[in-house]
C-alpha positions as CSV (number, residue, x, y, z in Angstrom):
1,X,-23.4,9.0,-27.6
2,X,-23.2,9.3,-23.8
3,X,-20.7,7.1,-21.9
4,X,-22.2,5.0,-19.1
5,X,-20.7,4.7,-15.6
6,X,-21.6,1.8,-13.3
7,X,-21.5,2.5,-9.6
8,X,-21.5,-0.5,-7.2
9,X,-22.5,0.0,-3.6
10,X,-22.3,-2.8,-1.1
11,X,-24.9,-2.5,1.7
12,X,-25.2,-4.3,5.1
13,X,-27.5,-2.8,7.7
14,X,-27.1,0.8,6.6
15,X,-30.6,2.0,7.2
16,X,-29.4,5.4,8.3
17,X,-27.4,6.1,5.2
18,X,-28.6,4.0,2.3
19,X,-31.1,6.6,1.0
20,X,-28.5,9.3,1.2
21,X,-26.1,7.1,-0.7
22,X,-28.6,6.6,-3.5
23,X,-29.5,10.3,-3.7
24,X,-25.8,11.3,-3.7
25,X,-25.2,9.2,-6.9
26,X,-28.4,10.6,-8.5
27,X,-27.4,14.2,-7.8
28,X,-23.9,13.6,-9.1
29,X,-25.1,12.4,-12.5
30,X,-27.7,15.1,-12.7
31,X,-24.7,17.5,-12.9
32,X,-22.6,15.2,-15.1
33,X,-25.0,15.5,-18.1
34,X,-22.6,13.9,-20.6
35,X,-22.9,10.5,-18.8
36,X,-25.5,7.9,-18.2
37,X,-25.3,5.8,-15.1
38,X,-26.5,2.7,-13.3
39,X,-26.3,2.3,-9.6
40,X,-25.9,-1.4,-8.6
41,X,-26.7,-2.0,-4.9
42,X,-25.9,-5.4,-3.5
43,X,-27.5,-6.0,-0.1
44,X,-25.6,-8.6,1.8
45,X,-28.3,-9.9,4.1
46,X,-29.4,-6.7,5.9
47,X,-31.9,-7.2,8.8
48,X,-32.4,-3.6,9.8
49,X,-34.9,-2.5,7.2
50,X,-32.4,-1.4,4.6
51,X,-33.8,-3.8,2.0
52,X,-37.2,-2.3,2.2
53,X,-35.9,1.2,1.5
54,X,-33.7,-0.1,-1.4
55,X,-36.6,-2.0,-3.0
56,X,-39.0,1.0,-2.7
57,X,-36.5,3.4,-4.4
58,X,-35.5,0.9,-7.1
59,X,-39.2,0.4,-8.2
60,X,-39.4,4.1,-8.9
61,X,-36.0,4.6,-10.6
62,X,-34.7,2.2,-13.3
63,X,-31.1,3.4,-12.8
64,X,-31.1,1.7,-9.5
65,X,-30.4,-2.0,-9.9
66,X,-30.4,-4.3,-6.9
67,X,-29.1,-7.7,-5.8
68,X,-30.5,-9.2,-2.6
69,X,-28.3,-12.0,-1.2
70,X,-30.1,-14.8,0.7
71,X,-27.8,-14.2,3.7
72,X,-24.6,-12.4,4.7
73,X,-21.7,-13.7,2.6
74,X,-18.1,-12.6,2.6
75,X,-17.8,-9.0,1.6
76,X,-15.4,-9.5,-1.3
77,X,-17.4,-12.4,-2.7
78,X,-20.5,-10.4,-2.6
79,X,-18.8,-7.4,-4.2
80,X,-17.1,-9.5,-6.9
81,X,-20.4,-11.1,-7.8
82,X,-22.0,-7.7,-8.2
83,X,-19.2,-6.5,-10.4
84,X,-20.2,-9.1,-13.0
85,X,-23.5,-7.3,-13.6
86,X,-21.9,-3.9,-14.5
87,X,-22.5,-2.8,-18.1
88,X,-20.8,0.7,-18.0
89,X,-17.9,2.0,-20.0
90,X,-16.4,2.7,-16.6
91,X,-17.1,0.9,-13.4
92,X,-16.7,2.3,-9.8
93,X,-16.2,-0.9,-7.8
94,X,-17.0,0.1,-4.2
95,X,-18.8,3.3,-3.4
96,X,-19.8,2.2,0.1
97,X,-23.2,3.0,1.5
98,X,-21.8,4.2,4.8
99,X,-20.8,7.5,3.1
100,X,-17.2,7.5,4.3
101,X,-16.0,8.0,0.8
102,X,-17.1,11.5,-0.6
103,X,-19.2,11.3,-3.8
104,X,-17.1,14.0,-5.3
105,X,-14.2,11.6,-5.6
106,X,-16.1,9.7,-8.3
107,X,-16.0,12.8,-10.5
108,X,-12.2,13.0,-10.1
109,X,-12.0,9.3,-11.0
110,X,-13.9,10.0,-14.2
111,X,-11.6,13.0,-15.1
112,X,-8.5,10.8,-14.8
113,X,-10.2,7.9,-16.7
114,X,-10.9,10.3,-19.5
115,X,-7.2,11.1,-19.7
116,X,-6.6,7.5,-20.7
117,X,-6.0,5.8,-17.4
118,X,-7.6,2.3,-17.4
119,X,-7.6,2.1,-13.6
120,X,-8.0,5.0,-11.2
121,X,-7.4,4.1,-7.5
122,X,-8.7,6.0,-4.5
123,X,-6.2,6.5,-1.7
124,X,-7.3,7.7,1.7
125,X,-5.0,10.3,3.2
126,X,-6.2,9.7,6.7
127,X,-8.3,7.3,8.8
128,X,-10.6,9.0,11.2
129,X,-12.1,5.8,12.6
130,X,-8.8,4.1,13.3
131,X,-7.6,3.3,16.8
132,X,-3.9,3.3,17.6
133,X,-3.7,-0.5,17.6
134,X,-5.5,-0.8,14.3
135,X,-3.2,1.8,12.8
136,X,-0.1,-0.2,13.8
137,X,-1.5,-3.5,12.5
138,X,-2.5,-1.8,9.2
139,X,1.0,-0.3,8.8
140,X,2.5,-3.8,9.5
141,X,0.2,-5.3,6.9
142,X,1.3,-2.9,4.2
143,X,5.0,-3.3,5.3
144,X,4.8,-7.0,4.5
145,X,2.6,-6.8,1.4
146,X,4.9,-4.3,-0.3
147,X,7.8,-6.7,0.2
148,X,6.3,-10.1,-0.2
149,X,3.4,-9.9,-2.6
150,X,3.9,-10.2,-6.4
151,X,1.5,-7.3,-6.9
152,X,2.2,-3.9,-5.5
153,X,-0.2,-1.1,-4.5
154,X,0.1,2.0,-2.4
155,X,-0.7,2.1,1.3
156,X,-4.4,2.9,2.0
157,X,-5.6,2.0,-1.5
158,X,-8.6,-0.2,-1.3
159,X,-11.5,-1.3,-3.6
160,X,-12.9,2.2,-4.1
161,X,-11.7,2.7,-7.6
162,X,-12.8,3.1,-11.2
163,X,-11.9,0.6,-13.9
164,X,-12.3,0.8,-17.6
165,X,-14.6,-1.6,-19.4
166,X,-11.6,-3.4,-20.8
167,X,-10.2,-4.0,-17.3
168,X,-13.7,-5.1,-16.2
169,X,-13.9,-7.6,-19.0
170,X,-10.6,-9.2,-18.0
171,X,-11.4,-9.1,-14.3
172,X,-14.7,-11.0,-14.5
173,X,-13.0,-13.7,-16.5
174,X,-11.0,-14.7,-13.4
175,X,-12.4,-17.8,-11.7
176,X,-11.4,-17.2,-8.1
177,X,-13.5,-18.5,-5.2
178,X,-12.1,-16.0,-2.8
179,X,-11.2,-12.9,-4.8
180,X,-8.7,-10.4,-3.4
181,X,-10.0,-7.7,-5.7
182,X,-7.4,-4.9,-5.4
183,X,-4.7,-7.5,-6.0
184,X,-6.5,-9.0,-9.1
185,X,-7.0,-5.5,-10.6
186,X,-3.3,-4.6,-10.0
187,X,-2.3,-8.0,-11.4
188,X,-3.9,-7.2,-14.8
189,X,-1.3,-4.5,-15.3
190,X,-3.2,-1.7,-17.1
191,X,-2.2,1.9,-16.9
192,X,-3.3,3.4,-13.6
193,X,-3.5,6.6,-11.6
194,X,-4.0,7.3,-7.9
195,X,-6.4,9.9,-6.6
196,X,-5.9,11.0,-3.0
197,X,-8.8,12.1,-0.9
198,X,-9.9,12.9,2.6
199,X,-12.6,10.5,3.8
200,X,-15.6,11.9,5.5
201,X,-16.3,11.4,9.2
202,X,-18.7,8.5,9.9
203,X,-21.9,10.1,11.3
204,X,-23.8,6.9,11.8
205,X,-22.9,3.5,13.1
206,X,-19.5,1.8,13.3
207,X,-17.3,0.0,10.9
208,X,-18.5,-3.5,10.0
209,X,-14.8,-4.6,9.9
210,X,-13.0,-5.4,13.1
211,X,-9.3,-6.4,13.4
212,X,-10.3,-10.1,13.5
213,X,-12.6,-9.9,10.5
214,X,-9.7,-8.6,8.4
215,X,-7.6,-11.7,9.2
216,X,-9.0,-14.0,6.5
217,X,-8.6,-11.3,3.9
218,X,-5.0,-10.7,5.0
219,X,-4.2,-14.4,4.7
220,X,-6.0,-14.5,1.3
221,X,-3.8,-11.7,0.0
222,X,-0.6,-13.6,0.9
223,X,-1.9,-16.9,-0.4
224,X,-3.1,-15.5,-3.7
225,X,-0.1,-13.3,-4.5
226,X,2.9,-14.7,-2.8
227,X,5.0,-17.9,-2.7
228,X,5.0,-18.5,1.1
229,X,6.0,-22.2,0.8
230,X,9.2,-21.0,-1.0
231,X,9.9,-18.6,1.9
232,X,9.4,-21.4,4.3
233,X,12.0,-23.5,2.4
234,X,14.5,-20.6,2.7
235,X,13.7,-20.2,6.4
236,X,14.1,-23.9,7.0
237,X,17.4,-23.9,5.1
238,X,18.6,-21.0,7.3
239,X,17.6,-22.8,10.5
240,X,19.4,-25.9,9.3
241,X,22.6,-24.0,8.6
242,X,22.4,-22.3,11.9
243,X,21.9,-25.6,13.7
244,X,25.0,-27.1,12.0
245,X,27.1,-24.0,12.8
246,X,26.0,-24.2,16.4
247,X,26.9,-27.9,16.5
248,X,30.4,-27.2,15.1
249,X,30.8,-24.5,17.7
250,X,30.0,-26.9,20.6
251,X,32.4,-29.5,19.3
252,X,35.2,-27.1,18.9
253,X,34.5,-25.4,22.3
254,X,34.7,-28.8,24.1
255,X,37.5,-30.7,22.2
256,X,39.9,-27.9,21.3
257,X,39.4,-24.9,23.5
258,X,38.4,-26.8,26.6
259,X,35.5,-24.4,27.3
260,X,33.2,-25.6,30.0
261,X,29.7,-25.2,28.7
262,X,26.9,-24.5,31.2
263,X,25.1,-27.7,32.1
264,X,21.4,-27.9,31.7
265,X,18.5,-28.2,29.4
266,X,18.1,-24.6,28.5
267,X,19.6,-24.8,25.0
268,X,17.7,-28.0,24.2
269,X,14.4,-26.6,25.4
270,X,14.8,-23.4,23.5
271,X,15.7,-25.3,20.3
272,X,12.8,-27.7,20.6
273,X,10.2,-24.9,21.2
274,X,11.6,-22.8,18.3
275,X,11.6,-25.7,15.9
276,X,8.2,-26.9,17.0
277,X,6.8,-23.4,16.5
278,X,8.3,-23.2,13.1
279,X,6.9,-26.6,12.1
280,X,3.4,-25.7,13.4
281,X,3.5,-22.3,11.6
282,X,4.6,-24.0,8.4
283,X,1.8,-26.6,8.6
284,X,-0.7,-23.8,9.2
285,X,0.4,-22.0,6.0
286,X,0.2,-25.3,4.0
287,X,-3.2,-25.9,5.5
288,X,-4.4,-22.5,4.3
289,X,-3.3,-23.5,0.8
290,X,-5.2,-26.8,1.0
291,X,-8.3,-25.0,2.2
292,X,-8.1,-22.6,-0.7
293,X,-7.6,-25.4,-3.2
294,X,-10.5,-27.4,-1.6
295,X,-12.9,-24.5,-1.8
296,X,-11.9,-23.8,-5.4
297,X,-12.3,-27.3,-6.7
298,X,-15.7,-27.8,-5.0
299,X,-17.1,-24.9,-7.0
300,X,-19.8,-23.9,-4.5
301,X,-21.6,-20.7,-5.6
302,X,-19.7,-17.5,-4.6
303,X,-23.0,-16.1,-3.2
304,X,-26.6,-17.1,-3.5
305,X,-29.0,-14.4,-4.8
306,X,-32.5,-14.2,-3.5
307,X,-33.9,-11.5,-5.7
308,X,-32.9,-9.0,-8.3
309,X,-34.5,-5.7,-9.4
310,X,-34.0,-4.0,-12.7
311,X,-31.3,-6.5,-13.7
């Protein structure tokens, strides 16, 4: 009996590449004759004509399964919702329709999966579309995540991965209103393997993710998989001890060593600004936790689907 592979492709305004994305998957599995496949495409509110192309192709090929969202929702929410529809023995979570990730990598995923690895991560060895500033910010992000988060994954590993149906079954049980997918997969703890690959150059369009658009996902990573309030307690304790030590120094300097301290408000102003900044920062983190809890308990739909084809 043939094993089945599910490929999930998010799409948002990719009229120049979506047809090639679909044909790439079809050609791959025409060569992998020992496998059946389904190609689940989730269109996240495209307005450039991508939807019409997807629908036309899906009506002629039952392997193409489509979800049309009513509007543009958060990328990770849209992807996680699509993951729930996968029925394969192995599931490729994020073969993006912009064609940056080579289709051949999926075959490497399958080979490692057949060796018994329940999770096979894709790791980009370079970033052709990355500016100097974006590169430094990304490096800073991985520096902190590898030291603070309770889950660990290698630098430049993203949601382009293959997971076994056992991992898939556990993943879709998780009720998370704002899923940080790579963190959730890593949290499950199954045997994993990393496959390195060179991404293709983007021939059409530009990345839909700017530095600012990444900010909510970065915050979500730290909120979901770290104990930031505990870190704030430690930082607050350190500031308190430092303040006490500085107070003792001033008392000793004036009463015992007769040191004449510089008169003025500099020390007071610096202390006030520092402590106010710390307080505002702390309140901001606590506010993010409250927002997360608020969104979770209200149980609004993760995305709203307008139409499905072949599902």
